[in-house]
Structure formats: C-alpha cells, structure tokens
PAMIPA-637575 format. One record per residue (C-alpha): residue in three letters; z, x, y. Coordinates in Angstrom, 3 decimals. Each point is the difference from the previous one (the first is absolute). Layout:
// residues N
+------+----------+----------+----------+
| rest |        z |        x |        y |
+------+----------+----------+----------+
|  ALA |        Z |        X |        Y |
...
+------+----------+----------+----------+
***
This chain:
// residues 128
+------+----------+----------+----------+
| rest |        z |        x |        y |
+------+----------+----------+----------+
|  MET |   19.800 |    7.908 |  -11.633 |
|  MET |   -0.827 |   -3.127 |    2.036 |
|  GLN |   -2.762 |    0.020 |    2.317 |
|  THR |   -1.029 |   -2.257 |    2.865 |
|  VAL |   -3.133 |   -2.207 |    0.321 |
|  LEU |   -1.480 |   -1.604 |    3.044 |
|  THR |   -2.100 |   -2.731 |   -0.624 |
|  LEU |   -2.788 |   -0.438 |    3.082 |
|  SER |   -2.896 |   -2.251 |    0.436 |
|  GLY |   -3.400 |    1.697 |   -0.303 |
|  ALA |   -0.715 |   -1.327 |    3.426 |
|  HIS |    1.562 |    3.076 |    1.279 |
|  LEU |   -2.950 |    1.970 |   -0.952 |
|  SER |   -3.453 |    0.007 |    1.020 |
|  PRO |   -2.822 |   -1.113 |   -2.269 |
|  ASP |   -1.193 |    3.535 |   -0.238 |
|  THR |    3.473 |    1.403 |   -1.207 |
|  TRP |   -0.038 |   -2.704 |   -2.735 |
|  THR |   -3.435 |    1.626 |   -1.180 |
|  TRP |    1.520 |    3.284 |    0.765 |
|  LEU |    2.906 |   -0.893 |   -2.709 |
|  ASP |   -2.163 |   -1.848 |   -2.291 |
|  THR |   -2.120 |    3.497 |   -0.256 |
|  HIS |    2.698 |    2.480 |   -0.320 |
|  LEU |    2.345 |   -2.414 |   -2.363 |
|  GLN |   -2.678 |   -0.836 |   -2.291 |
|  GLU |    0.980 |    0.640 |   -3.617 |
|  ASP |   -2.429 |    2.635 |   -0.701 |
|  ASN |    0.936 |    2.008 |    3.249 |
|  LEU |    3.630 |   -0.082 |   -0.782 |
|  HIS |   -0.356 |    2.432 |   -2.831 |
|  ARG |   -2.275 |    2.735 |    1.742 |
|  ALA |    1.752 |    3.025 |    0.318 |
|  LYS |   -1.255 |    0.722 |    3.564 |
|  ASN |    0.756 |   -3.719 |    1.442 |
|  THR |    2.504 |    1.225 |    2.598 |
|  ILE |    0.097 |   -3.507 |    1.557 |
|  ALA |    1.031 |   -1.575 |   -3.334 |
|  ALA |    2.744 |    2.829 |   -0.562 |
|  LEU |    1.432 |   -0.601 |    3.633 |
|  LEU |   -0.038 |   -4.026 |   -0.367 |
|  LYS |    1.435 |   -0.030 |   -3.516 |
|  GLY |   -0.932 |   -3.388 |   -0.616 |
|  GLY |   -3.020 |   -2.343 |   -0.769 |
|  ALA |   -1.726 |   -3.195 |    0.615 |
|  THR |    1.645 |   -3.270 |   -1.323 |
|  ARG |   -1.833 |   -3.246 |   -0.221 |
|  TYR |    1.073 |   -1.172 |    3.370 |
|  GLY |    0.345 |    3.481 |    1.802 |
|  TRP |    1.265 |    3.202 |   -0.153 |
|  PHE |    3.103 |    2.077 |   -0.988 |
|  VAL |    0.463 |    3.321 |    1.912 |
|  PHE |    2.677 |    2.533 |    0.631 |
|  CYS |    1.063 |    0.648 |    3.529 |
|  THR |   -1.236 |    3.452 |    0.317 |
|  SER |    1.449 |    2.240 |    2.609 |
|  GLU |   -1.224 |   -0.257 |    3.587 |
|  GLU |   -1.400 |    3.673 |   -0.057 |
|  GLU |   -2.036 |   -0.809 |   -3.446 |
|  ALA |   -0.957 |   -3.474 |    1.311 |
|  GLU |   -1.544 |    1.288 |    3.366 |
|  ASN |   -2.546 |    2.230 |   -1.783 |
|  HIS |   -1.056 |   -2.105 |   -2.843 |
|  LEU |    0.319 |   -3.863 |    0.922 |
|  PRO |   -1.476 |   -2.383 |    2.324 |
|  GLY |    1.841 |   -0.438 |    3.155 |
|  ASP |    1.075 |   -3.913 |   -0.948 |
|  LEU |    1.510 |    1.009 |   -3.265 |
|  GLN |    1.737 |    2.861 |    1.856 |
|  ASP |    1.367 |   -2.484 |    2.210 |
|  VAL |    1.318 |   -2.399 |   -2.395 |
|  MET |    1.488 |    2.800 |   -1.933 |
|  ALA |    1.853 |    1.152 |    2.839 |
|  HIS |    1.041 |   -3.370 |    0.306 |
|  ALA |    1.275 |   -0.215 |   -3.546 |
|  ARG |    1.772 |    3.209 |    0.283 |
|  LYS |    2.219 |   -1.285 |    3.072 |
|  GLN |    0.895 |   -2.916 |   -2.227 |
|  GLY |    0.991 |    2.538 |   -2.947 |
|  ALA |   -2.869 |   -0.799 |   -2.172 |
|  GLU |   -1.123 |    2.426 |   -2.344 |
|  TYR |   -2.915 |   -2.178 |   -1.320 |
|  LEU |   -2.387 |   -2.581 |    1.473 |
|  LEU |   -1.100 |   -2.900 |   -1.856 |
|  PHE |   -3.093 |   -1.413 |    1.678 |
|  ASP |   -0.305 |   -3.685 |   -1.261 |
|  LEU |   -2.526 |   -2.259 |    1.459 |
|  ASP |    1.732 |   -3.032 |   -0.129 |
|  SER |    3.191 |    1.291 |    1.860 |
|  ILE |    0.215 |   -1.324 |    3.495 |
|  PRO |   -0.694 |    2.631 |    2.913 |
|  LEU |    2.898 |    1.279 |    1.799 |
|  ASP |    0.229 |   -0.631 |    3.745 |
|  ASP |    0.982 |    3.545 |    0.904 |
|  LEU |   -3.182 |    1.431 |   -1.580 |
|  PRO |   -3.682 |   -0.491 |    1.216 |
|  ILE |   -2.221 |   -2.309 |   -1.987 |
|  LEU |   -3.155 |    2.120 |   -0.668 |
|  HIS |   -1.804 |   -1.991 |   -2.275 |
|  SER |   -1.973 |   -3.054 |    1.302 |
|  GLY |    0.612 |   -2.034 |   -3.071 |
|  PHE |    3.566 |   -0.295 |    1.027 |
|  ALA |   -0.304 |   -1.165 |    3.782 |
|  PRO |    1.681 |   -3.347 |    0.492 |
|  ALA |   -1.771 |   -2.826 |    0.870 |
|  ALA |    0.373 |   -1.082 |    3.757 |
|  ASP |    2.058 |   -2.988 |   -0.893 |
|  ASP |    2.224 |    1.973 |   -2.534 |
|  VAL |    1.136 |    2.565 |    2.447 |
|  GLY |    3.166 |    1.712 |   -1.231 |
|  THR |   -0.955 |   -0.052 |   -3.475 |
|  ALA |   -2.794 |    2.088 |   -1.959 |
|  GLU |   -1.502 |   -1.809 |   -2.564 |
|  ALA |   -3.100 |    1.403 |   -1.626 |
|  ASP |   -2.404 |   -0.101 |   -2.802 |
|  PRO |   -1.485 |    3.637 |    0.110 |
|  GLY |   -0.850 |   -0.112 |   -3.573 |
|  GLN |    0.850 |    2.973 |   -2.521 |
|  HIS |   -0.542 |    3.542 |    0.718 |
|  ALA |   -2.779 |    1.573 |   -1.932 |
|  ALA |    2.028 |    1.157 |   -2.893 |
|  GLY |    0.882 |   -3.695 |   -0.524 |
|  GLY |   -3.653 |   -0.702 |   -0.560 |
|  HIS |   -0.421 |   -2.335 |    3.019 |
|  ASP |   -1.554 |    0.875 |    3.377 |
|  VAL |    2.447 |    0.861 |    2.936 |
|  THR |   -1.501 |   -2.122 |    2.460 |
|  ALA |    1.495 |   -3.637 |    1.065 |
+------+----------+----------+----------+
***
C-alpha cells in the first residue's frame, strides 16, 4: 500500500505550534498510554521538523491548534495522508507564513528565505 506525503515548510505553523508539536512529539511522550495527541498524529519529531498523520477534520477540531488544522485541511485537499514539515522547505504561496523567521526581506519579495534555526527537538532555539 502506498501512502502520500506532502512536504511543507515549518513557516506555515506559528511558533506556538512549533512548541506544541515539540512537546507532544517528544520521544518519552510518544509512548505514554494516555497521550491522545501522539495517537492522533501518529508521527514524531525529525531533526528539521515533524512528520504527522493528517487526522480527520473532526478529530483535529477537538485536539489540534488551528493553524495545524488549516494545513492538514490543505494537505487532505491535495490527497496527502501525511505531512512532513521541513524547515528547509520553501513556503507555499497559497498558505500563510505564520513564523516571522521566514518573512521575506523587503528587497526579496517573491521568495521566502529564512534562517529560523532548528526547532527544540533539534537542540537549537527556534528564533531567527
């Protein structure tokens, strides 16, 4: 069985959601029996982002941050079953940039270059 993965920039998630994902997808939290969030996301942290399942709209609405719900809805419309958030990936034009570390420079309109650093799971500060 083949499953579809959509790779997206971490720019489409707010800094609060970065922290939220890092917290819920920490290795020791993934194996806790009552970790509903980890069970819904069926994923984990990577060195440069997160890998998560595009859970149903109904489940997402009750448990996930709004920006993550929005990105999952976008991914489901594209036919994706999983999302790989890669901090090196270029942000899409049709999704909002929610992390200030990815804002394009004034003379660089049309490209979204950033150096927000690795997320907490990667051992670095998430601020630019």
